[in-house]
PQR file with spaces between the fields and no chain letter, atoms N, CA, C, O and H, PARSE charges and radii, in Angstrom:
ATOM       1  N    MET     1       0.843   -1.174    0.000 -0.4000 1.5000
ATOM       2  CA   MET     1       0.000    0.000    0.000 -0.0000 2.0000
ATOM       3  C    MET     1       0.891    1.240    0.000  0.5500 1.7000
ATOM       4  O    MET     1       1.909    1.284    0.691 -0.5500 1.4000
ATOM       5  N    GLN     2       0.507    2.223   -0.763 -0.4000 1.5000
ATOM       6  CA   GLN     2       1.275    3.450   -0.899 -0.0000 2.0000
ATOM       7  C    GLN     2       1.208    4.273    0.389  0.5500 1.7000
ATOM       8  O    GLN     2       0.246    4.186    1.153 -0.5500 1.4000
ATOM       9  H    GLN     2      -0.320    2.188   -1.324  0.4000 1.0000
ATOM      10  N    LEU     3       2.246    5.065    0.604 -0.4000 1.5000
ATOM      11  CA   LEU     3       2.295    5.940    1.775 -0.0000 2.0000
ATOM      12  C    LEU     3       1.114    6.910    1.770  0.5500 1.7000
ATOM      13  O    LEU     3       0.510    7.152    2.815 -0.5500 1.4000
ATOM      14  H    LEU     3       3.027    5.135   -0.017  0.4000 1.0000
ATOM      15  N    GLU     4       0.784    7.462    0.615 -0.4000 1.5000
ATOM      16  CA   GLU     4      -0.349    8.393    0.504 -0.0000 2.0000
ATOM      17  C    GLU     4      -1.647    7.710    0.940  0.5500 1.7000
ATOM      18  O    GLU     4      -2.457    8.316    1.642 -0.5500 1.4000
ATOM      19  H    GLU     4       1.275    7.265   -0.234  0.4000 1.0000
ATOM      20  N    SER     5      -1.847    6.474    0.537 -0.4000 1.5000
ATOM      21  CA   SER     5      -3.055    5.730    0.920 -0.0000 2.0000
ATOM      22  C    SER     5      -3.119    5.555    2.424  0.5500 1.7000
ATOM      23  O    SER     5      -4.177    5.727    3.030 -0.5500 1.4000
ATOM      24  H    SER     5      -1.189    5.982   -0.033  0.4000 1.0000
ATOM      25  N    ARG     6      -1.999    5.217    3.024 -0.4000 1.5000
ATOM      26  CA   ARG     6      -1.964    5.030    4.485 -0.0000 2.0000
ATOM      27  C    ARG     6      -2.299    6.330    5.212  0.5500 1.7000
ATOM      28  O    ARG     6      -3.029    6.325    6.202 -0.5500 1.4000
ATOM      29  H    ARG     6      -1.140    5.077    2.532  0.4000 1.0000
ATOM      30  N    LYS     7      -1.765    7.427    4.718 -0.4000 1.5000
ATOM      31  CA   LYS     7      -2.038    8.735    5.325 -0.0000 2.0000
ATOM      32  C    LYS     7      -3.520    9.060    5.236  0.5500 1.7000
ATOM      33  O    LYS     7      -4.117    9.510    6.214 -0.5500 1.4000
ATOM      34  H    LYS     7      -1.171    7.430    3.914  0.4000 1.0000
ATOM      35  N    LEU     8      -4.116    8.835    4.079 -0.4000 1.5000
ATOM      36  CA   LEU     8      -5.533    9.131    3.905 -0.0000 2.0000
ATOM      37  C    LEU     8      -6.400    8.230    4.778  0.5500 1.7000
ATOM      38  O    LEU     8      -7.374    8.689    5.374 -0.5500 1.4000
ATOM      39  H    LEU     8      -3.632    8.469    3.284  0.4000 1.0000
ATOM      40  N    LEU     9      -6.051    6.960    4.852 -0.4000 1.5000
ATOM      41  CA   LEU     9      -6.793    6.045    5.713 -0.0000 2.0000
ATOM      42  C    LEU     9      -6.683    6.446    7.182  0.5500 1.7000
ATOM      43  O    LEU     9      -7.646    6.312    7.938 -0.5500 1.4000
ATOM      44  H    LEU     9      -5.260    6.587    4.368  0.4000 1.0000
ATOM      45  N    GLU    10      -5.524    6.931    7.582 -0.4000 1.5000
ATOM      46  CA   GLU    10      -5.354    7.404    8.960 -0.0000 2.0000
ATOM      47  C    GLU    10      -6.200    8.645    9.214  0.5500 1.7000
ATOM      48  O    GLU    10      -6.776    8.788   10.293 -0.5500 1.4000
ATOM      49  H    GLU    10      -4.742    7.039    6.968  0.4000 1.0000
ATOM      50  N    ASP    11      -6.284    9.543    8.237 -0.4000 1.5000
ATOM      51  CA   ASP    11      -7.141   10.724    8.374 -0.0000 2.0000
ATOM      52  C    ASP    11      -8.603   10.304    8.562  0.5500 1.7000
ATOM      53  O    ASP    11      -9.315   10.860    9.398 -0.5500 1.4000
ATOM      54  H    ASP    11      -5.816    9.427    7.361  0.4000 1.0000
ATOM      55  N    ILE    12      -9.035    9.324    7.780 -0.4000 1.5000
ATOM      56  CA   ILE    12     -10.406    8.823    7.875 -0.0000 2.0000
ATOM      57  C    ILE    12     -10.638    8.213    9.254  0.5500 1.7000
ATOM      58  O    ILE    12     -11.638    8.511    9.908 -0.5500 1.4000
ATOM      59  H    ILE    12      -8.456    8.872    7.101  0.4000 1.0000
ATOM      60  N    ARG    13      -9.728    7.370    9.690 -0.4000 1.5000
ATOM      61  CA   ARG    13      -9.856    6.716   10.994 -0.0000 2.0000
ATOM      62  C    ARG    13      -9.903    7.732   12.126  0.5500 1.7000
ATOM      63  O    ARG    13     -10.747    7.645   13.017 -0.5500 1.4000
ATOM      64  H    ARG    13      -8.916    7.128    9.159  0.4000 1.0000
ATOM      65  N    ALA    14      -8.997    8.684   12.082 -0.4000 1.5000
ATOM      66  CA   ALA    14      -8.911    9.677   13.156 -0.0000 2.0000
ATOM      67  C    ALA    14     -10.176   10.538   13.216  0.5500 1.7000
ATOM      68  O    ALA    14     -10.681   10.820   14.302 -0.5500 1.4000
ATOM      69  H    ALA    14      -8.311    8.754   11.358  0.4000 1.0000
ATOM      70  N    SER    15     -10.682   10.951   12.067 -0.4000 1.5000
ATOM      71  CA   SER    15     -11.898   11.768   12.064 -0.0000 2.0000
ATOM      72  C    SER    15     -13.107   10.973   12.534  0.5500 1.7000
ATOM      73  O    SER    15     -13.942   11.491   13.275 -0.5500 1.4000
ATOM      74  H    SER    15     -10.271   10.722   11.185  0.4000 1.0000
ATOM      75  N    ALA    16     -13.206    9.724   12.109 -0.4000 1.5000
ATOM      76  CA   ALA    16     -14.326    8.881   12.545 -0.0000 2.0000
ATOM      77  C    ALA    16     -14.260    8.661   14.055  0.5500 1.7000
ATOM      78  O    ALA    16     -15.283    8.725   14.738 -0.5500 1.4000
ATOM      79  H    ALA    16     -12.527    9.303   11.506  0.4000 1.0000
ATOM      80  N    GLU    17     -13.070    8.404   14.573 -0.4000 1.5000
ATOM      81  CA   GLU    17     -12.902    8.204   16.016 -0.0000 2.0000
ATOM      82  C    GLU    17     -13.260    9.470   16.781  0.5500 1.7000
ATOM      83  O    GLU    17     -13.878    9.402   17.843 -0.5500 1.4000
ATOM      84  H    GLU    17     -12.240    8.351   14.018  0.4000 1.0000
ATOM      85  N    PHE    18     -12.875   10.624   16.247 -0.4000 1.5000
ATOM      86  CA   PHE    18     -13.193   11.893   16.897 -0.0000 2.0000
ATOM      87  C    PHE    18     -14.702   12.112   16.951  0.5500 1.7000
ATOM      88  O    PHE    18     -15.238   12.520   17.981 -0.5500 1.4000
ATOM      89  H    PHE    18     -12.373   10.680   15.384  0.4000 1.0000
ATOM      90  N    VAL    19     -15.386   11.841   15.840 -0.4000 1.5000
ATOM      91  CA   VAL    19     -16.843   12.004   15.802 -0.0000 2.0000
ATOM      92  C    VAL    19     -17.493   11.089   16.842  0.5500 1.7000
ATOM      93  O    VAL    19     -18.393   11.514   17.568 -0.5500 1.4000
ATOM      94  H    VAL    19     -14.951   11.509   15.003  0.4000 1.0000
ATOM      95  N    LEU    20     -17.046    9.857   16.914 -0.4000 1.5000
ATOM      96  CA   LEU    20     -17.591    8.941   17.923 -0.0000 2.0000
ATOM      97  C    LEU    20     -17.361    9.480   19.336  0.5500 1.7000
ATOM      98  O    LEU    20     -18.243    9.401   20.191 -0.5500 1.4000
ATOM      99  H    LEU    20     -16.315    9.512   16.324  0.4000 1.0000
ATOM     100  N    HIS    21     -16.185   10.020   19.567 -0.4000 1.5000
ATOM     101  CA   HIS    21     -15.841   10.543   20.894 -0.0000 2.0000
ATOM     102  C    HIS    21     -16.726   11.726   21.281  0.5500 1.7000
ATOM     103  O    HIS    21     -17.296   11.740   22.372 -0.5500 1.4000
ATOM     104  H    HIS    21     -15.469   10.084   18.873  0.4000 1.0000
ATOM     105  N    VAL    22     -16.846   12.720   20.395 -0.4000 1.5000
ATOM     106  CA   VAL    22     -17.585   13.941   20.761 -0.0000 2.0000
ATOM     107  C    VAL    22     -19.093   13.746   20.753  0.5500 1.7000
ATOM     108  O    VAL    22     -19.818   14.566   21.316 -0.5500 1.4000
ATOM     109  H    VAL    22     -16.383   12.709   19.509  0.4000 1.0000
ATOM     110  N    THR    23     -19.580   12.686   20.132 -0.4000 1.5000
ATOM     111  CA   THR    23     -21.025   12.445   20.114 -0.0000 2.0000
ATOM     112  C    THR    23     -21.451   11.387   21.132  0.5500 1.7000
ATOM     113  O    THR    23     -22.644   11.125   21.283 -0.5500 1.4000
ATOM     114  H    THR    23     -18.991   12.020   19.674  0.4000 1.0000
ATOM     115  N    GLN    24     -20.505   10.783   21.821 -0.4000 1.5000
ATOM     116  CA   GLN    24     -20.842    9.759   22.808 -0.0000 2.0000
ATOM     117  C    GLN    24     -21.763   10.349   23.871  0.5500 1.7000
ATOM     118  O    GLN    24     -21.455   11.370   24.486 -0.5500 1.4000
ATOM     119  H    GLN    24     -19.536   10.996   21.698  0.4000 1.0000
ATOM     120  N    GLY    25     -22.893    9.689   24.070 -0.4000 1.5000
ATOM     121  CA   GLY    25     -23.849   10.138   25.069 -0.0000 2.0000
ATOM     122  C    GLY    25     -24.727   11.282   24.622  0.5500 1.7000
ATOM     123  O    GLY    25     -25.561   11.756   25.394 -0.5500 1.4000
ATOM     124  H    GLY    25     -23.143    8.860   23.570  0.4000 1.0000
ATOM     125  N    LYS    26     -24.559   11.736   23.397 -0.4000 1.5000
ATOM     126  CA   LYS    26     -25.365   12.845   22.876 -0.0000 2.0000
ATOM     127  C    LYS    26     -26.583   12.304   22.132  0.5500 1.7000
ATOM     128  O    LYS    26     -26.573   11.181   21.629 -0.5500 1.4000
ATOM     129  H    LYS    26     -23.881   11.351   22.771  0.4000 1.0000
ATOM     130  N    THR    27     -27.613   13.108   22.074 -0.4000 1.5000
ATOM     131  CA   THR    27     -28.816   12.753   21.333 -0.0000 2.0000
ATOM     132  C    THR    27     -28.875   13.562   20.048  0.5500 1.7000
ATOM     133  O    THR    27     -28.080   14.479   19.840 -0.5500 1.4000
ATOM     134  H    THR    27     -27.622   14.021   22.483  0.4000 1.0000
ATOM     135  N    LEU    28     -29.819   13.215   19.195 -0.4000 1.5000
ATOM     136  CA   LEU    28     -30.025   14.002   17.976 -0.0000 2.0000
ATOM     137  C    LEU    28     -30.379   15.435   18.343  0.5500 1.7000
ATOM     138  O    LEU    28     -29.934   16.376   17.687 -0.5500 1.4000
ATOM     139  H    LEU    28     -30.464   12.470   19.365  0.4000 1.0000
ATOM     140  N    HIS    29     -31.176   15.599   19.385 -0.4000 1.5000
ATOM     141  CA   HIS    29     -31.542   16.947   19.831 -0.0000 2.0000
ATOM     142  C    HIS    29     -30.297   17.733   20.250  0.5500 1.7000
ATOM     143  O    HIS    29     -30.168   18.913   19.923 -0.5500 1.4000
ATOM     144  H    HIS    29     -31.537   14.834   19.918  0.4000 1.0000
ATOM     145  N    ASN    30     -29.382   17.079   20.975 -0.4000 1.5000
ATOM     146  CA   ASN    30     -28.127   17.740   21.347 -0.0000 2.0000
ATOM     147  C    ASN    30     -27.388   18.222   20.109  0.5500 1.7000
ATOM     148  O    ASN    30     -26.917   19.358   20.050 -0.5500 1.4000
ATOM     149  H    ASN    30     -29.488   16.121   21.241  0.4000 1.0000
ATOM     150  N    TYR    31     -27.295   17.339   19.123 -0.4000 1.5000
ATOM     151  CA   TYR    31     -26.594   17.672   17.882 -0.0000 2.0000
ATOM     152  C    TYR    31     -27.258   18.856   17.186  0.5500 1.7000
ATOM     153  O    TYR    31     -26.579   19.774   16.725 -0.5500 1.4000
ATOM     154  H    TYR    31     -27.678   16.416   19.171  0.4000 1.0000
ATOM     155  N    GLN    32     -28.570   18.830   17.112 -0.4000 1.5000
ATOM     156  CA   GLN    32     -29.302   19.871   16.388 -0.0000 2.0000
ATOM     157  C    GLN    32     -29.240   21.230   17.076  0.5500 1.7000
ATOM     158  O    GLN    32     -29.303   22.261   16.408 -0.5500 1.4000
ATOM     159  H    GLN    32     -29.121   18.084   17.486  0.4000 1.0000
ATOM     160  N    THR    33     -29.118   21.246   18.381 -0.4000 1.5000
ATOM     161  CA   THR    33     -29.169   22.509   19.116 -0.0000 2.0000
ATOM     162  C    THR    33     -27.807   23.031   19.578  0.5500 1.7000
ATOM     163  O    THR    33     -27.693   24.191   19.972 -0.5500 1.4000
ATOM     164  H    THR    33     -29.067   20.408   18.924  0.4000 1.0000
ATOM     165  N    ASP    34     -26.798   22.206   19.535 -0.4000 1.5000
ATOM     166  CA   ASP    34     -25.472   22.614   20.007 -0.0000 2.0000
ATOM     167  C    ASP    34     -24.709   23.294   18.870  0.5500 1.7000
ATOM     168  O    ASP    34     -24.298   22.648   17.907 -0.5500 1.4000
ATOM     169  H    ASP    34     -26.890   21.263   19.215  0.4000 1.0000
ATOM     170  N    GLU    35     -24.530   24.597   19.000 -0.4000 1.5000
ATOM     171  CA   GLU    35     -23.898   25.383   17.937 -0.0000 2.0000
ATOM     172  C    GLU    35     -22.400   25.138   17.826  0.5500 1.7000
ATOM     173  O    GLU    35     -21.777   25.587   16.864 -0.5500 1.4000
ATOM     174  H    GLU    35     -24.865   25.122   19.782  0.4000 1.0000
ATOM     175  N    LEU    36     -21.814   24.445   18.778 -0.4000 1.5000
ATOM     176  CA   LEU    36     -20.400   24.083   18.693 -0.0000 2.0000
ATOM     177  C    LEU    36     -20.237   22.656   18.185  0.5500 1.7000
ATOM     178  O    LEU    36     -19.360   22.381   17.366 -0.5500 1.4000
ATOM     179  H    LEU    36     -22.320   24.081   19.560  0.4000 1.0000
ATOM     180  N    LEU    37     -21.070   21.760   18.662 -0.4000 1.5000
ATOM     181  CA   LEU    37     -20.959   20.350   18.282 -0.0000 2.0000
ATOM     182  C    LEU    37     -21.227   20.137   16.796  0.5500 1.7000
ATOM     183  O    LEU    37     -20.458   19.460   16.112 -0.5500 1.4000
ATOM     184  H    LEU    37     -21.783   21.984   19.327  0.4000 1.0000
ATOM     185  N    ARG    38     -22.303   20.706   16.305 -0.4000 1.5000
ATOM     186  CA   ARG    38     -22.724   20.465   14.923 -0.0000 2.0000
ATOM     187  C    ARG    38     -21.639   20.813   13.899  0.5500 1.7000
ATOM     188  O    ARG    38     -21.323   19.969   13.060 -0.5500 1.4000
ATOM     189  H    ARG    38     -22.927   21.255   16.861  0.4000 1.0000
ATOM     190  N    PRO    39     -21.058   22.008   13.929 -0.5600 1.5000
ATOM     191  CA   PRO    39     -20.038   22.315   12.918  0.2800 2.0000
ATOM     192  C    PRO    39     -18.768   21.471   13.042  0.5500 1.7000
ATOM     193  O    PRO    39     -18.112   21.177   12.043 -0.5500 1.4000
ATOM     194  N    VAL    40     -18.430   21.088   14.262 -0.4000 1.5000
ATOM     195  CA   VAL    40     -17.245   20.254   14.458 -0.0000 2.0000
ATOM     196  C    VAL    40     -17.466   18.877   13.828  0.5500 1.7000
ATOM     197  O    VAL    40     -16.602   18.367   13.115 -0.5500 1.4000
ATOM     198  H    VAL    40     -18.963   21.328   15.074  0.4000 1.0000
ATOM     199  N    VAL    41     -18.628   18.283   14.097 -0.4000 1.5000
ATOM     200  CA   VAL    41     -18.946   16.974   13.521 -0.0000 2.0000
ATOM     201  C    VAL    41     -19.014   17.068   11.998  0.5500 1.7000
ATOM     202  O    VAL    41     -18.466   16.217   11.296 -0.5500 1.4000
ATOM     203  H    VAL    41     -19.330   18.697   14.676  0.4000 1.0000
ATOM     204  N    GLU    42     -19.677   18.089   11.495 -0.4000 1.5000
ATOM     205  CA   GLU    42     -19.790   18.256   10.042 -0.0000 2.0000
ATOM     206  C    GLU    42     -18.421   18.427    9.391  0.5500 1.7000
ATOM     207  O    GLU    42     -18.181   17.895    8.307 -0.5500 1.4000
ATOM     208  H    GLU    42     -20.122   18.780   12.065  0.4000 1.0000
ATOM     209  N    ARG    43     -17.535   19.153   10.035 -0.4000 1.5000
ATOM     210  CA   ARG    43     -16.184   19.349    9.482 -0.0000 2.0000
ATOM     211  C    ARG    43     -15.443   18.022    9.397  0.5500 1.7000
ATOM     212  O    ARG    43     -14.728   17.777    8.426 -0.5500 1.4000
ATOM     213  H    ARG    43     -17.729   19.585   10.915  0.4000 1.0000
ATOM     214  N    HIS    44     -15.601   17.178   10.383 -0.4000 1.5000
ATOM     215  CA   HIS    44     -14.916   15.892   10.335 -0.0000 2.0000
ATOM     216  C    HIS    44     -15.509   14.972    9.270  0.5500 1.7000
ATOM     217  O    HIS    44     -14.789   14.159    8.689 -0.5500 1.4000
ATOM     218  H    HIS    44     -16.182   17.378   11.172  0.4000 1.0000
ATOM     219  N    PHE    45     -16.795   15.089    9.010 -0.4000 1.5000
ATOM     220  CA   PHE    45     -17.366   14.333    7.892 -0.0000 2.0000
ATOM     221  C    PHE    45     -16.843   14.873    6.550  0.5500 1.7000
ATOM     222  O    PHE    45     -16.672   14.108    5.601 -0.5500 1.4000
ATOM     223  H    PHE    45     -17.379   15.750    9.482  0.4000 1.0000
ATOM     224  N    GLU    46     -16.590   16.176    6.472 -0.4000 1.5000
ATOM     225  CA   GLU    46     -15.983   16.737    5.265 -0.0000 2.0000
ATOM     226  C    GLU    46     -14.564   16.198    5.073  0.5500 1.7000
ATOM     227  O    GLU    46     -14.156   15.901    3.950 -0.5500 1.4000
ATOM     228  H    GLU    46     -16.728   16.797    7.243  0.4000 1.0000
ATOM     229  N    ILE    47     -13.823   16.073    6.159 -0.4000 1.5000
ATOM     230  CA   ILE    47     -12.463   15.517    6.095 -0.0000 2.0000
ATOM     231  C    ILE    47     -12.516   14.079    5.592  0.5500 1.7000
ATOM     232  O    ILE    47     -11.718   13.691    4.740 -0.5500 1.4000
ATOM     233  H    ILE    47     -14.154   16.314    7.071  0.4000 1.0000
ATOM     234  N    ILE    48     -13.447   13.289    6.111 -0.4000 1.5000
ATOM     235  CA   ILE    48     -13.603   11.909    5.679 -0.0000 2.0000
ATOM     236  C    ILE    48     -13.949   11.856    4.196  0.5500 1.7000
ATOM     237  O    ILE    48     -13.378   11.056    3.455 -0.5500 1.4000
ATOM     238  H    ILE    48     -14.096   13.604    6.804  0.4000 1.0000
ATOM     239  N    ASP    49     -14.874   12.698    3.760 -0.4000 1.5000
ATOM     240  CA   ASP    49     -15.281   12.729    2.352 -0.0000 2.0000
ATOM     241  C    ASP    49     -14.111   13.096    1.444  0.5500 1.7000
ATOM     242  O    ASP    49     -13.890   12.449    0.420 -0.5500 1.4000
ATOM     243  H    ASP    49     -15.338   13.348    4.361  0.4000 1.0000
ATOM     244  N    GLU    50     -13.370   14.119    1.812 -0.4000 1.5000
ATOM     245  CA   GLU    50     -12.226   14.549    1.004 -0.0000 2.0000
ATOM     246  C    GLU    50     -11.161   13.454    0.942  0.5500 1.7000
ATOM     247  O    GLU    50     -10.597   13.193   -0.120 -0.5500 1.4000
ATOM     248  H    GLU    50     -13.549   14.644    2.643  0.4000 1.0000
ATOM     249  N    ALA    51     -10.892   12.822    2.064 -0.4000 1.5000
ATOM     250  CA   ALA    51      -9.892   11.748    2.083 -0.0000 2.0000
ATOM     251  C    ALA    51     -10.335   10.579    1.205  0.5500 1.7000
ATOM     252  O    ALA    51      -9.520   10.006    0.482 -0.5500 1.4000
ATOM     253  H    ALA    51     -11.351   13.034    2.927  0.4000 1.0000
ATOM     254  N    LEU    52     -11.612   10.223    1.261 -0.4000 1.5000
ATOM     255  CA   LEU    52     -12.113    9.141    0.404 -0.0000 2.0000
ATOM     256  C    LEU    52     -12.016    9.506   -1.076  0.5500 1.7000
ATOM     257  O    LEU    52     -11.659    8.667   -1.902 -0.5500 1.4000
ATOM     258  H    LEU    52     -12.274   10.689    1.848  0.4000 1.0000
ATOM     259  N    ASN    53     -12.330   10.749   -1.407 -0.4000 1.5000
ATOM     260  CA   ASN    53     -12.213   11.190   -2.806 -0.0000 2.0000
ATOM     261  C    ASN    53     -10.767   11.146   -3.288  0.5500 1.7000
ATOM     262  O    ASN    53     -10.503   10.719   -4.412 -0.5500 1.4000
ATOM     263  H    ASN    53     -12.620   11.432   -0.736  0.4000 1.0000
ATOM     264  N    ARG    54      -9.837   11.580   -2.454 -0.4000 1.5000
ATOM     265  CA   ARG    54      -8.416   11.529   -2.832 -0.0000 2.0000
ATOM     266  C    ARG    54      -7.932   10.089   -2.929  0.5500 1.7000
ATOM     267  O    ARG    54      -7.159    9.748   -3.824 -0.5500 1.4000
ATOM     268  H    ARG    54     -10.052   11.927   -1.541  0.4000 1.0000
ATOM     269  N    LEU    55      -8.390    9.242   -2.002 -0.4000 1.5000
ATOM     270  CA   LEU    55      -8.013    7.835   -2.025 -0.0000 2.0000
ATOM     271  C    LEU    55      -8.539    7.152   -3.280  0.5500 1.7000
ATOM     272  O    LEU    55      -7.868    6.300   -3.861 -0.5500 1.4000
ATOM     273  H    LEU    55      -9.017    9.520   -1.275  0.4000 1.0000
ATOM     274  N    LYS    56      -9.730    7.525   -3.687 -0.4000 1.5000
ATOM     275  CA   LYS    56     -10.330    6.951   -4.903 -0.0000 2.0000
ATOM     276  C    LYS    56      -9.457    7.238   -6.127  0.5500 1.7000
ATOM     277  O    LYS    56      -9.363    6.414   -7.036 -0.5500 1.4000
ATOM     278  H    LYS    56     -10.276    8.217   -3.214  0.4000 1.0000
ATOM     279  N    LYS    57      -8.824    8.406   -6.142 -0.4000 1.5000
ATOM     280  CA   LYS    57      -7.969    8.777   -7.276 -0.0000 2.0000
ATOM     281  C    LYS    57      -6.619    8.064   -7.236  0.5500 1.7000
ATOM     282  O    LYS    57      -6.105    7.645   -8.274 -0.5500 1.4000
ATOM     283  H    LYS    57      -8.900    9.075   -5.404  0.4000 1.0000
ATOM     284  N    CYS    58      -6.044    7.926   -6.039 -0.4000 1.5000
ATOM     285  CA   CYS    58      -4.689    7.366   -5.965 -0.0000 2.0000
ATOM     286  C    CYS    58      -4.673    5.859   -5.704  0.5500 1.7000
ATOM     287  O    CYS    58      -3.674    5.198   -5.987 -0.5500 1.4000
ATOM     288  H    CYS    58      -6.461    8.267   -5.196  0.4000 1.0000
ATOM     289  N    ASP    59      -5.763    5.308   -5.169 -0.4000 1.5000
ATOM     290  CA   ASP    59      -5.779    3.886   -4.816 -0.0000 2.0000
ATOM     291  C    ASP    59      -7.210    3.340   -4.895  0.5500 1.7000
ATOM     292  O    ASP    59      -7.807    3.014   -3.869 -0.5500 1.4000
ATOM     293  H    ASP    59      -6.574    5.845   -4.939  0.4000 1.0000
ATOM     294  N    PRO    60      -7.752    3.241   -6.097 -0.5600 1.5000
ATOM     295  CA   PRO    60      -9.148    2.815   -6.247  0.2800 2.0000
ATOM     296  C    PRO    60      -9.426    1.413   -5.707  0.5500 1.7000
ATOM     297  O    PRO    60     -10.552    1.122   -5.303 -0.5500 1.4000
ATOM     298  N    GLN    61      -8.419    0.545   -5.696 -0.4000 1.5000
ATOM     299  CA   GLN    61      -8.631   -0.819   -5.187 -0.0000 2.0000
ATOM     300  C    GLN    61      -8.953   -0.810   -3.693  0.5500 1.7000
ATOM     301  O    GLN    61      -9.791   -1.585   -3.233 -0.5500 1.4000
ATOM     302  H    GLN    61      -7.505    0.781   -6.025  0.4000 1.0000
ATOM     303  N    THR    62      -8.299    0.050   -2.947 -0.4000 1.5000
ATOM     304  CA   THR    62      -8.579    0.142   -1.517 -0.0000 2.0000
ATOM     305  C    THR    62      -9.986    0.676   -1.282  0.5500 1.7000
ATOM     306  O    THR    62     -10.693    0.199   -0.395 -0.5500 1.4000
ATOM     307  H    THR    62      -7.617    0.680   -3.320  0.4000 1.0000
ATOM     308  N    VAL    63     -10.387    1.652   -2.064 -0.4000 1.5000
ATOM     309  CA   VAL    63     -11.750    2.189   -1.937 -0.0000 2.0000
ATOM     310  C    VAL    63     -12.776    1.103   -2.238  0.5500 1.7000
ATOM     311  O    VAL    63     -13.815    1.032   -1.582 -0.5500 1.4000
ATOM     312  H    VAL    63      -9.813    2.040   -2.785  0.4000 1.0000
ATOM     313  N    MET    64     -12.491    0.258   -3.225 -0.4000 1.5000
ATOM     314  CA   MET    64     -13.406   -0.845   -3.535 -0.0000 2.0000
ATOM     315  C    MET    64     -13.518   -1.794   -2.346  0.5500 1.7000
ATOM     316  O    MET    64     -14.607   -2.289   -2.055 -0.5500 1.4000
ATOM     317  H    MET    64     -11.647    0.316   -3.758  0.4000 1.0000
ATOM     318  N    LEU    65     -12.414   -2.053   -1.658 -0.4000 1.5000
ATOM     319  CA   LEU    65     -12.451   -2.909   -0.474 -0.0000 2.0000
ATOM     320  C    LEU    65     -13.290   -2.280    0.638  0.5500 1.7000
ATOM     321  O    LEU    65     -14.063   -2.968    1.304 -0.5500 1.4000
ATOM     322  H    LEU    65     -11.529   -1.651   -1.894  0.4000 1.0000
ATOM     323  N    ILE    66     -13.134   -0.989    0.831 -0.4000 1.5000
ATOM     324  CA   ILE    66     -13.927   -0.280    1.839 -0.0000 2.0000
ATOM     325  C    ILE    66     -15.403   -0.346    1.466  0.5500 1.7000
ATOM     326  O    ILE    66     -16.257   -0.613    2.311 -0.5500 1.4000
ATOM     327  H    ILE    66     -12.506   -0.430    0.290  0.4000 1.0000
ATOM     328  N    ASP    67     -15.690   -0.101    0.201 -0.4000 1.5000
ATOM     329  CA   ASP    67     -17.061   -0.116   -0.282 -0.0000 2.0000
ATOM     330  C    ASP    67     -17.686   -1.495   -0.099  0.5500 1.7000
ATOM     331  O    ASP    67     -18.837   -1.604    0.324 -0.5500 1.4000
ATOM     332  H    ASP    67     -14.996    0.117   -0.486  0.4000 1.0000
ATOM     333  N    ASP    68     -16.932   -2.550   -0.415 -0.4000 1.5000
ATOM     334  CA   ASP    68     -17.430   -3.919   -0.246 -0.0000 2.0000
ATOM     335  C    ASP    68     -17.688   -4.214    1.226  0.5500 1.7000
ATOM     336  O    ASP    68     -18.688   -4.845    1.566 -0.5500 1.4000
ATOM     337  H    ASP    68     -15.997   -2.462   -0.758  0.4000 1.0000
ATOM     338  N    TYR    69     -16.801   -3.767    2.094 -0.4000 1.5000
ATOM     339  CA   TYR    69     -16.920   -4.018    3.526 -0.0000 2.0000
ATOM     340  C    TYR    69     -18.127   -3.282    4.123  0.5500 1.7000
ATOM     341  O    TYR    69     -18.818   -3.808    4.996 -0.5500 1.4000
ATOM     342  H    TYR    69     -15.988   -3.255    1.818  0.4000 1.0000
ATOM     343  N    ALA    70     -18.368   -2.061    3.637 -0.4000 1.5000
ATOM     344  CA   ALA    70     -19.428   -1.225    4.187 -0.0000 2.0000
ATOM     345  C    ALA    70     -20.819   -1.609    3.692  0.5500 1.7000
ATOM     346  O    ALA    70     -21.819   -1.213    4.291 -0.5500 1.4000
ATOM     347  H    ALA    70     -17.807   -1.634    2.928  0.4000 1.0000
ATOM     348  N    ARG    71     -20.891   -2.367    2.618 -0.4000 1.5000
ATOM     349  CA   ARG    71     -22.193   -2.771    2.085 -0.0000 2.0000
ATOM     350  C    ARG    71     -22.879   -3.780    3.003  0.5500 1.7000
ATOM     351  O    ARG    71     -22.252   -4.721    3.488 -0.5500 1.4000
ATOM     352  H    ARG    71     -20.079   -2.689    2.132  0.4000 1.0000
ATOM     353  N    PRO    72     -24.172   -3.570    3.234 -0.5600 1.5000
ATOM     354  CA   PRO    72     -24.894   -4.556    4.052  0.2800 2.0000
ATOM     355  C    PRO    72     -24.923   -5.926    3.362  0.5500 1.7000
ATOM     356  O    PRO    72     -24.990   -6.014    2.136 -0.5500 1.4000
ATOM     357  N    ALA    73     -24.871   -6.965    4.152 -0.4000 1.5000
ATOM     358  CA   ALA    73     -24.858   -8.322    3.606 -0.0000 2.0000
ATOM     359  C    ALA    73     -26.234   -8.752    3.120  0.5500 1.7000
ATOM     360  O    ALA    73     -26.394   -9.870    2.631 -0.5500 1.4000
ATOM     361  H    ALA    73     -24.817   -6.893    5.148  0.4000 1.0000
């Protein structure tokens, strides 16, 4: 696996872990009304999206593996 792919995968992992951390114990209402939480979570989803788009360009096989794994059985 290329170094760039590893970096992008780490960005995805770190952002996903952060979102899980800051939303732990929160409700949808908390998310909708918290003016600090909402933009932070949305920004990390943007980071994940950008990393996936870059990964798709440099390592499409890895993206296919992620896509296969994420699909419901």
